[in-house]
N, C-alpha and C positions, 0 to 999 in steps of 0.2 A: 071598867076597858081599862087595859094596861100600855102602851104605847113605850119598846124599848130601844130604845139606840143609842148603840155603841159608838164613846170621841171620837173625831180626827184622828187621821195620821198622825202619832209623834215620831221625835228623833230618833226613839229607842224600836219603834216598830219598821223602819227604815232599814236600824242597824241590827235588824232580829235578834235585838235583843227581850229578855222577860223582864218587862215595866213593875210588876206587881205593886206594892205599896211605894214604891218611887215614883219620884214626881218627872217625867218626863214630858216636856212641853208639846204643844203642838206644831209641825210643821207650816211652811207655811200654805202645799195643800189641805193639811186636818185644816186650818180655817178656813178653807173654800170649800172643803165638803161640809162643812156644818155649816156654811149658808145656803148651798144646796139643799143640803138636808132639809134646812128650817122651808126652804120655799116649796120643794116637794112638799114636807107637811102640809104648808099651808093653800097649795095646788089642790092635794087630797081634801082637803076640806076639814082635815084630823082637828079635831075641839077637845080639851082640855083643860081641866079645872087649876092643874096645877104641872111645871116644872121640878121632878124632883131631882136633882144630880150630888154625886159625888164630892167632895172638898178634894181635889185630886185636880190639878190646872187643867191638865187635860180634858177633861168630863168640864169642869164648870165652865170652862172657854170655849165648850161648845155649847153645854145649853143657856150661854147669856145671849150666841149668836143666836137661838132658835125662839128663844124669848124674844128679843129686841124684833124680828121677823113675824114670829103670830102672832107678837102681842098677849103673849102666854104671862101670868108670873109663874116666878122663879125661886124653892127653897132649899139651899144647903141640906143632904141630909147624908148624916156621918155613914148610916150602913151602908153608902150602899159604896163604900171606899174598895179600893181592890182588896184583890185578894193577896196576901201578905207570903210569898214564895220563899222566906227567909234565905238561908244559903244558894238558890237558884236566882236570885234577883241580878239581873245584867247581862246572866248566863244566855247562851244561844236559843231561843225558841224550841227549837227542833230538835235541842240537843237531847243521846236519847236516854242516860242517868234522869234526866228532869221527867221527859216521855213518859218514865218507867213510873217514877214518883207521883206522878200525878194517879193514878191506878189505887193507891195507898190511903184512903178519902182519912185514915188518923194520924197519918205522916203529916206533922208540920214542919217539917221543910230545915229543919235544926234554927227555929227560930224565928218561924213564920206561922202560919195559921191554916190547920185542918180544916179541909175541906167539910167535914160537921161541923165546926165551927162558922164558918164562913155561911152554910146552909142554914145552920140556927138563925143569923141574924138577918138575913134574907128572906127567908121563910117567915121570919116573926113581922117585917112589915109588909109585905105580898098582905096576910092576912089582917095586919089594922090596913092597908088599903082600902080590900077587898068587904071588910068592915062597914067602912063608908062611903061605899057607894059612889064616890069618886073619880071621873076619869082623870089620870096622870097619863106623864109621859119622865120614863125615867131615863137619865143621863148619866152612863156609866164603862164597867168595865167588859172585857170577853170573861174573864171569868163571871162575874156578876150574871152574865147573858146568861151564862150553864146552869148557873143554881135556878133562873127566872125558868128557864125550856124546861128543867126537873120537876119544876113546881106544878108547870101547865099539863106535863106531858110523863108517860112513862120512857125511862132510858134504861138500858143496862147498865155495869162500870162502864166498860168499853164505849160506848156513845156517849156517855155523859163524858169522859175524858177526853174524846177528840171533838166534840161539841164545840163550835165556835162563830162568833160573825164575824161579815169583814169593816171596816171601820166605816162608821155613820151610817152601819147599814140602821132601820126603821123594822121591829116585829110588832107585832099586835098580837095581843091577848085576852082575852072576857074569860072571868067571874063564872 
């Protein structure tokens, strides 16, 4: 079983900027969202063997709150690092050019990472987690959420490009 949690609100989320590989910290609200999510996980009776989290501080801080409140050990997982959006980092999240570029899966965003490169590392991670049979909480990013969703469900290119989850939303996936 995999539980996926997107990190709490960041400074750049508030400013409507693409964070990607740039390390935008949690806001005060983002920390509170992480605490509230941890309490919700505990109340729901979600049990996990380990929390794996992205090295970026917004995910690491969210994972730390969940680990502390739920008593689940945590470990950094480099493959959960958000997609590098190259020239689009710090630009508006709803920019017309960026929204079109997201539909081009081989596009590396001039210095970034393609959707195929991202999918390879996340699919490889999910294959490993499936093979070991343990339950995990993954704390990462919206771009990672999109790939995880595509691993478990059929999606069209348009659905994939437009898929997203809210800050600190919890998704459950069964292998």
